[in-house]
N, C-alpha and C positions, 0 to 999 in steps of 0.2 A: 504494500500500500504506500502510495506517495505521501510525502509530508512537506508542508510549506511552513516556514517560519517567517513571519512578517515583523520586522523591526520598525516600530512606528505605528501608531493607531490614529493618524489624522484622517481627514476626509477622503483623500485619494486612496490611501492604503486600505481603509475600511470599505470603501466602495468596491475595490477589486476583490477583496477577501469575501465580502458579502455575496457577490455574484458567483464566485467560485464555490463557496460553501453551499449555495442554493442549488447549484447544478451538478455538483460532484460529491455525492454522499460517501464515496470511498477514498476521500482525501482527508488526512489529518491536517488541521490548520492551527498553528500556534501564533499567539500575539504577545508582543512585549513592547514596553514603552517606558520612558523615564517617568512618566506619570502613571504609576501602577493602577490607581483607581480608574483612570480613563481607559486603560487597556483592559482591565477586568470587565468593565461595563460593556466595552465594545465586543470583547470575546463572547460574553454571555448573549449579546443581542444577535450575533450572527452564528452562534453554535460552534465557536472555536474554543481553544484551550488557552488559558493564560499561563505564561511562564515569566519568571522573575528577572532573567538577565539575558543580555545579548549573547553571552557565551553559550548559555543553554539553547538559545535560538539556533546557533550554528551547529551545535551538537545534535539537535533533534531534526533539522530540516534537510530535505534533499534539494530544495530550492529556497534560498535565503533572499527574501524581498527587502530591499532597503527603501522604506517609505518615510524617510525623514527629510527635513529641509536641507537644501544644499549646504548651508553654512555650518551645519553640525555634522555633516557626513564624515569629515576628516577625523573627528574624534571617535566616531563609531568604527571606522575602518581600523584605526590604531588599536582599538580595544579588541576587535575580533581577529586581527591579523595573526597573532600567535597560534590560535586554534586552526585557522585556515591553513597556515604553513605546515602545521603538524599533520593535518589530513592530507595535504599535498605530498608530503614526504613518503606516504605509503605507496604512491605510484598507481593506485587502483582508481580508474575513472568512476567506477560505481560508488566509491566511498566519498569522492570529492563532491561537495555540494556546489550547485551553480549559484553564483551571485547574480541577483536580478535587481538592477538599480533603476529607479524612476526619477533620480535627481537631475534637474535641469542643469546644464553646464558641466556636468561631470562625464568626461569621456571614458571609454573603456580603458584606454591606456593609462589615464590618470588614476583610475581605481586599481588597476593592476600594479602600478608603481607603489601604491600604498599597502597592498596586501600580498602581492606575489605575482611575478610576471607570467607564470603559467596557469594561473587560476582561471577557470572558465567564468566569463562574465557576459551577461546579457543586459543590454541597455534597452529600456522600454520608455515610451512616452504615451501614457493613457490619458483619458479625460474623464470628467465626472459622470457623464451618462453611462459609464461602466456600472454604476450603481444599479441600473435597471436593465443591464444586459445590452445596452445600445451604444457602448463606447467605441472609440476609434483608438486602436493601440498599435503604434509603430514599434518595431522590434529589430534590434541589431545584435548579433552574437559574435563573440571573439572566436578566433580559429580553434582555440582549445576546447570549445564547447562541442561535445560529440553530437552527431546528428540525431540520435535517438532522444537525447535530452531536449533538443530544440523542438522536435516533433511533439514530445510530451508537454512541453511548456506552451506551445501553440494551442494544443487541445485544452489545457487548463485555462488559458487566457480567453479562449473562444467563448467561454461562458459569460464573459463580460462585454463581448462585442466583436467587431471586425478586427482581425489581427493581420497586419501587413508587414512583411520583412523588407527593410530598406537598408541601403548603405548608411553607415553611421554619419557621414558628413551631411545628411539631410536632416538630422535630428533637431538642429536649432530652428530650421524652417518649420518642421512639424510642430515644435513647441509653440511657435508664433501662431500657427494655424489651428490645429485641432486641440493643442494643450490649453491655449488661452481662449480659443474660439467660442466655447460654450458661454462664457461671460459676455462676449460681444452679442451673441444671439439672444441671451436673456435680456440684455439691454434693448435690443431691437423689439422683442416681444412686448416688453414693458412700454416702449414708445408707441407701438401700434395700438396697444390697449388704451394708452392715454389719449391718443388721437380720437379713438372711438368714443371714449368718455366725454371728450370735448364736444363731440358731435351729438351726444345725448344718450348713448348706450350705457346701461348699468354696468358698474365695474366688474361684477362677476361674469357677466356675459361677454364683456369686452376681452377679458383675459382668456376665457375659454375659446372665443373665436380667433383671437390672435395666435394662441398656441397651436390650435388645430390647423390654421392657415399655414404657419411655418412648417409644421409636421408634414402636411400634405404636399406643399411645394417641394420640400426636400425629397420626399418619396418619389415625386414625379421625375426629378433629376436622376435619381438612382435607377428607377425602373424603366423609363423611356430611353435613357442613354442620350437624350438630346441635349444640345448646348443650352445653358440657362437663357442665353439671349433669344434663342428660337422659342423657348417656352414663354418667355416674357412677351414676345411679339404676338403669341397666340391669345394673350389676354388683352392686348392693347388695340382697341378699336380707334379708328380715326375720329378725332374730336370728342372722344369719350372721357369717362371718369379716370380711367387708369393712366392715360397719357398726361392728364392734368396733374395727377399725383407724382408721376415720374418726373415731370418738369420741376415740380417743387423739390424733389429729392436732389436733382441735378443742380438746382440753384444753390442748394446747401452742400454741394461737393460730396454727395453721399458715397459714391464709389471711391473717390480719392481718399476720403476720410477712413473708410474701411481698409483700404490698402495700407494707409499709414499706420493703422492700429496693428495690423499683422506684422508690418515691418518693424514697428517699435518693440513688439514682444520678441520678435526674432533677434533684434540687436541686443536686447536685454539678456537673452539666453546666451549669446556670444560673450557679452561682458561678464556673465557669471562664471564662464569657463576660464 
């Protein structure tokens, strides 16, 4: 039976572990955190097991998820490095746990320099819709990670959404798009609803209509495989309501602003590395 140890019980780590626990009853999941009470409550809520230390996390897991903020990852790696190196010295691939990091700005090379050059490391960038199994998860693996482990990890993460293997040099761009993107979309949904409230629609209906509209539009892009511009033109009648709204968006530099938002998040990810 596979075992996952998750160091950190923040929003993203718990979102992933919750999805995995819900869809994989044959996986043992362990949670630990510097805030023991928080980790215990999180473990209980998702059906995982609480463990007290990061060292125990490494000892118990086949996959060690690093779900901590980038600025504290250095301390975590220094703490678990001796245990990792001891396991690495056995030379048995099945004994060596795979390190799975979701820390923005931390490259595979940088992680290996901290814990051991030959340690199998997988870098992922998930997003919060993983909580409901609708996440977008980019994944890059070091050459030391054996194929069977990569396949197993893909299957595990598949419970949280769509998994896509990418070259690591794309990770900063992925962070700017899908990592930060849900917040941009939530802001857009809120703005759509506010516009409808201004037009007289009750708040609860405005939010429901806005969310479903975004959900349906996204599904059309995925399922029809048509360019968003083509789908936009299908809604836009000459002299109609939609073109009036699009004109207002363009006056506010809507597309340029969204591009700048993704670019800013991308640049920040590079700065963090």
